Structures are given as C-alpha cells and as structure tokens.
C-alpha positions in Angstrom: 13.8 24.4 -10.4 10.1 23.6 -11.1 7.4 21.9 -9.2 8.7 18.3 -9.1 12.4 19.1 -8.2 11.3 21.7 -5.6 9.0 19.1 -4.0 11.8 16.5 -3.9 14.2 19.1 -2.4 11.7 20.1 0.4 10.6 16.6 1.3 14.1 15.7 2.3 13.8 18.1 5.3 10.1 18.4 6.1 6.6 17.4 5.2 3.1 18.9 5.8 -0.4 18.0 4.6 -1.1 19.4 1.1 2.6 20.1 0.6 2.7 19.4 -3.2 -0.4 21.6 -3.8 1.2 24.4 -1.8 4.5 24.1 -3.7 2.7 24.0 -7.1 0.8 27.2 -6.2 4.0 28.9 -5.0 5.9 28.0 -8.2 3.2 28.8 -10.7 2.5 32.2 -9.0 6.2 33.1 -8.8 6.7 36.4 -10.8 10.5 35.8 -11.1 9.9 32.4 -12.7 7.3 33.7 -15.1 9.6 36.5 -16.2 12.8 34.6 -16.6 11.8 31.1 -17.7 10.9 30.1 -21.3 7.6 28.5 -21.8 7.9 25.0 -23.1 5.6 23.0 -25.4 3.9 24.1 -28.6 3.2 27.7 -29.5 -0.2 28.9 -28.2 -2.9 30.1 -30.6 -4.6 27.9 -33.2 -4.6 29.0 -36.9 -7.3 31.5 -37.7 -8.3 32.4 -41.3 -7.3 36.0 -42.3 -10.1 36.4 -44.9 -12.8 34.3 -46.6 -13.5 36.2 -49.9 -16.2 35.0 -52.3 -15.3 37.0 -55.4 -12.1 38.2 -57.1 -10.3 41.3 -55.6 -12.7 41.4 -52.7 -9.9 40.9 -50.2 -6.4 42.3 -51.0 -3.0 41.7 -49.3 0.1 43.8 -50.0 3.7 44.3 -48.9 7.1 45.6 -50.1 10.2 43.8 -51.3 13.6 45.6 -51.0 16.0 47.2 -50.8 17.3 45.7 -54.0 20.2 46.7 -56.3 19.3 49.7 -58.6 17.6 48.6 -61.8 16.5 51.4 -64.1 16.2 53.6 -61.1 14.1 51.2 -59.1 15.0 49.7 -55.7 11.7 48.2 -54.4 8.9 46.0 -55.5 5.3 46.5 -54.3 3.4 43.2 -54.2 -0.4 43.3 -54.3 -2.2 39.9 -54.1 -5.9 39.0 -54.5 -6.7 36.4 -51.8 -9.5 34.9 -53.8 -8.0 34.2 -57.2 -4.3 34.5 -56.0 -3.7 36.9 -58.9 -0.7 39.2 -58.1 0.7 42.5 -59.4 4.3 43.4 -59.1 5.1 47.2 -59.3 8.7 48.5 -59.4 9.3 51.5 -57.2 12.2 54.0 -56.9 11.8 54.3 -53.2 9.4 53.3 -50.4 6.4 55.6 -50.9 4.6 57.7 -48.3 1.0 56.9 -47.5 -0.2 59.7 -49.9 1.9 58.3 -52.7 0.8 54.8 -52.0 -2.8 55.9 -52.4 -2.0 57.3 -55.9 -0.2 54.1 -56.8 -3.1 52.0 -55.7 -5.5 54.0 -57.8 -3.3 53.9 -60.9 -2.3 50.3 -60.7 -5.0 48.4 -58.8 -8.2 50.4 -58.5 -8.5 51.2 -62.2 -8.3 47.4 -63.0 -10.3 45.8 -60.1 -12.4 48.4 -58.4 -12.8 48.8 -54.6 -11.9 46.0 -52.2 -13.8 45.3 -49.1 -10.7 44.4 -47.0 -7.0 45.2 -47.3 -4.5 43.1 -45.3 -1.0 44.6 -44.7 1.9 44.6 -42.3 2.9 47.2 -39.8 4.9 49.5 -42.1 4.6 53.2 -41.6 2.7 53.6 -45.0 0.0 51.2 -43.9 -0.4 52.5 -40.3 -0.6 56.2 -41.4 -3.9 58.1 -40.8 -4.0 59.1 -44.4 -4.0 55.5 -45.6 -6.7 54.6 -43.1 -8.8 57.5 -44.3 -8.2 56.6 -47.9 -9.4 53.0 -47.4 -12.4 54.4 -45.4 -13.4 56.5 -48.4 -13.1 53.4 -50.7 -15.3 51.5 -48.2 -12.5 49.0 -47.4 -11.6 47.6 -44.0 -8.0 47.8 -43.0 -6.6 44.6 -41.4 -3.2 45.0 -39.9 -0.9 42.2 -38.9 -0.2 41.9 -35.2 3.2 43.0 -33.8 6.0 40.5 -34.5 3.7 38.0 -36.2 4.3 38.1 -40.0 2.2 35.0 -40.5 -0.9 37.2 -40.6 0.3 38.3 -44.1 1.6 34.9 -45.0 0.0 34.8 -48.5 2.0 37.8 -49.7 5.2 36.4 -48.0 4.9 33.2 -50.0 4.2 35.2 -53.2 7.3 37.3 -52.6 9.3 34.1 -52.0 8.2 32.8 -55.4 9.0 36.2 -57.0 12.4 36.1 -55.5 13.1 32.6 -57.0 12.0 33.8 -60.4 14.3 36.9 -60.3 17.3 35.0 -58.9 17.1 32.7 -61.9 16.6 35.3 -64.7 18.4 38.4 -63.5 22.1 38.9 -64.5 25.1 38.5 -62.3 25.1 42.2 -61.5 21.5 42.0 -60.4 20.7 45.3 -62.1 18.1 44.2 -64.6 15.5 42.6 -62.3 12.9 45.4 -63.1 12.6 44.3 -66.8 11.6 40.8 -65.7 8.7 41.8 -63.4 6.1 41.7 -66.2 7.2 38.2 -67.2 7.2 37.1 -63.5 3.7 38.4 -63.1 2.5 36.6 -66.2 4.2 33.4 -65.1 2.7 33.6 -61.6 -0.8 34.4 -62.7 -0.8 31.6 -65.4 0.2 28.9 -62.9 -2.3 26.6 -61.3 -2.6 27.4 -57.6 -2.8 24.6 -55.1 -5.6 26.2 -53.1 -8.0 26.8 -56.0 -6.8 24.2 -58.5 -7.1 26.9 -61.2 -4.8 29.6 -62.5 -5.5 33.2 -61.4 -6.2 34.2 -65.0 -8.9 31.5 -65.3 -10.6 32.6 -62.1 -10.6 36.3 -63.1 -11.3 36.1 -66.9 -12.9 32.7 -67.3 -10.1 31.5 -69.7 -6.4 31.1 -69.9 -4.1 33.9 -71.1 -1.9 32.9 -74.0 1.7 34.1 -73.6 2.5 33.1 -77.2 0.4 33.1 -80.4 -1.3 29.9 -81.2 -2.9 28.3 -84.3 -6.6 29.1 -84.9 -9.1 26.6 -83.7 -12.4 25.4 -85.2 -15.3 27.2 -83.5 -17.2 25.1 -80.9 -20.8 24.0 -81.6 -23.1 26.8 -80.7 -22.3 30.4 -79.9 -21.2 31.3 -76.4 -23.5 34.1 -75.3 -23.2 36.5 -72.4 -25.6 34.4 -70.3 -23.6 31.3 -70.7 -20.4 33.1 -69.9 -22.0 34.5 -66.7 -23.1 31.0 -65.7 -19.6 29.6 -66.3 -18.0 32.4 -64.3 -20.4 31.9 -61.4 -19.8 28.1 -61.4 -16.0 28.8 -61.5 -16.2 31.2 -58.5 -18.3 28.8 -56.5 -15.7 26.0 -57.2 -12.9 28.4 -56.1 -14.8 29.4 -52.9 -15.3 25.7 -52.1 -11.6 24.9 -52.9 -10.4 27.8 -50.7 -12.5 26.7 -47.8 -11.2 23.1 -48.2 -7.6 24.4 -48.5 -8.0 26.6 -45.4 -9.4 23.6 -43.5 -6.3 21.5 -44.5 -3.9 24.3 -43.6 -5.6 24.7 -40.2 -5.4 20.9 -39.6 -1.7 20.7 -40.4 -0.8 24.0 -38.6 -2.7 23.1 -35.4 -0.7 19.9 -35.0 2.2 22.1 -34.0 0.2 24.5 -31.9 -2.0 24.4 -28.8 -5.0 26.5 -27.8 -3.6 27.6 -24.5 -5.3 29.1 -21.5 -8.4 31.1 -22.2 -7.8 34.9 -22.0 -10.5 37.4 -21.4 -10.7 41.2 -21.5 -9.1 42.6 -18.3 -6.9 39.6 -17.7 -3.2 40.1 -16.9 -0.6 38.5 -19.1 3.2 38.4 -19.5 4.6 39.6 -22.9 7.5 37.8 -24.5 10.6 39.9 -25.0 11.7 37.8 -28.0 11.3 40.7 -30.4 11.6 43.6 -27.9 14.9 45.5 -27.2 15.0 46.2 -23.5 18.3 48.1 -23.6 20.0 45.7 -21.1 23.6 44.8 -21.6 23.0 41.1 -22.3 20.2 39.6 -24.3 21.0 36.1 -22.8 20.5 37.4 -19.3 17.5 39.6 -19.9 14.0 38.5 -18.8 12.1 36.2 -21.2 8.8 38.0 -20.4 7.9 41.5 -19.1 4.8 42.8 -17.5 2.2 41.8 -16.5 0.0 43.9 -18.7 -3.8 44.0 -18.9 -5.7 42.9 -21.9 -7.5 46.0 -23.3 -9.4 44.4 -26.2 -9.8 41.0 -27.8 -9.4 41.4 -31.6 -10.1 37.7 -32.3 -9.5 34.3 -30.8 -5.7 34.6 -31.1 -5.1 38.4 -31.2 -5.1 40.7 -28.2 -4.5 44.4 -27.6 -2.6 45.1 -24.4 -2.5 48.2 -22.2 1.2 49.0 -22.5 3.1 51.6 -20.4 4.5 54.8 -21.9 8.0 53.3 -22.2 6.6 50.8 -24.7 4.3 53.2 -26.7 6.4 52.8 -29.8 5.5 49.1 -30.0 2.1 48.3 -31.7 0.0 47.0 -28.8 -1.7 44.1 -30.7 0.0 40.7 -30.2 -0.5 37.1 -31.2 -1.4 34.6 -28.5 2.0 32.8 -28.9 3.7 35.9 -27.5 1.6 36.0 -24.3 1.6 34.0 -21.1 -1.2 34.2 -18.6 -0.4 35.8 -15.3 -0.8 33.2 -12.5 0.1 35.5 -9.6 -2.4 37.1 -7.2 -3.8 40.6 -7.3 -2.1 41.2 -3.9 1.3 41.1 -5.6 0.1 43.5 -8.3 -1.1 46.0 -5.6 2.2 45.6 -3.8 
C-alpha cells in the first residue's frame, strides 16, 4: 500500500530504530510492486529535437496515410516533409509499397526535385526497417533515423502534416469519399503556400525565394534596378538564416511548453536494469486489467540519446523493436541478489 500506509500499519504493532528507512527500502525494492503498480506523476523524458537542418531538404520525414476508400485505383497517401522549409509532397499510392518500390518512388518523386538528404526520419513500418531501404539510404549518403517503439511523437511533424491533409480532404471530397486523389495536388499547393508558425514564412518562399501564384495576376511595373544572380543568392542566404533562427526559437518554445508536462526522471546508464511498460505490449494473458503494468527487468544495451534506450530483450520479445522512449521505462530499484536468485 505504499511507504506511508505500510509504516502506519506496522507502527501499530511494533517499532525499531530506522524503521521508516527500512520500510522505504523494502517497498521501493519490491519487484511485485514495480511490476503491478502504475507510475504516478509526469511522463519521464524531456523533449529532444529530432533534427536541426540548416538548408531545404537536408532532413526529410515521411509516413503513410491509409487505408482510404478507393479513388482512381489509389488507397494510400505517402507524405514526405522537409523539416527545414516544412514543404510537403503528397503522393497517391495503389497499395503500400515494398522497400524496393519505395526507393523507386523516392527517386521519381523526391530525389529528382531536391537531391540527396542527409537524414531521413520515419516510423517503424516494414518498408523503413527493411535492409534494402537502409542500404539505399546508405548509397545516397543519408542517415536513417527510426522512431522508437510505441512513441509516434518522434515523427510528430509528419503526423501534424497528415492531420492538416485529412482536414483538407474531409472538406473537399464528396460524400462517397472516392475522389480524394484528385484533390491532393490542390492540398499540396495550399499547404506549401501557407505561412508556417515555426518559420514565419511559406515553404514556397523558403525554397524558391518568392511566393507561388495559384492564379494569374495583373502585370506589375518592374522594380528599380535589375535583380541579378548575386542579389538573389544573398536574399536566399538571408532567408535561410532567418528560417534557421526561427526554427531554433520555435524548438526552444516547443521544448519549454512540452517539458512543463514532463520530468527528467532517474538517470539511466548503459548496463542498468529497467522495467518496461506493458502499455503497448500484448502479453497473451486473459485480462489486460489484471496483467502486470511492467515486465522485466531488462538491461540497457545502448543509449541512443538522452531519452531513447535500446534494451536487451529475451527471445520471446524479439518481434518488438528494442528501442524505447524514457517514458516507457522505470528504473529497477531491487538488488542484484534478487536478479541472481
């Protein structure tokens, strides 16, 4: 029943020097309590930036939307987002592609327009975890950054983009929802010509140095002086510097607000033992309500970053990706004697 209630129950019958300390150690080191009690308080793990790009299409994030009603033979949408300019491309697909097909799609839709990225952020879908996709990115010279297991916030930028895309398609598609594919081009234009809160510029302005006109406009009088290539380069560099500064400021604000609802938690090192939350794991037990809240303990095999850890999982859990966010872990407070037993 916890440290305080256990102490009050025991003190009714007996007392000894250092009793409260002994009871505290006993309760905190109890494996049954650690496995079956939820951890109260704020989620552990402060917000960490996924990427800090300094130029357009240096860092790319991607994900799939679907399965949707059939529209001209298409059922899925592949969303690809530039984390610097926030420019997005929406590609309609007939089915979820294999890793090999995804590589072809990337070359035909993204690579030919924007060249090689230095980093690609994606979720744990089979296409992105395949060895072929990893080798393909290695040939391009791009680093593959996978989201940790059961932590979609890693790829949050694409999740928000897909939410905006969903709003657009809900408004413009018909009642039968079978014409959404014809609106993707308009959705992409609308998204990329809207000022983003992080950069205070539209993605088109960041990429091209000027706004894209969706409709014809009346001719304007030429400005004084010709705009040469040198002046355009200076303007673009100034624009990118402003965007970089705006993104850093936006990330700082995001972190400040997000960390209000989080806590850093106990420091974890390589080799430490931790309990793993069963929130997203199917244990095969008859009742989820009566199942343990945590399983383990498991040893930390590698520290990916301050809030992401790779665990040494047993063979029975090999199908689960072994990298987890700090919020799903709880430090093992027992003794090594128990582990040996």
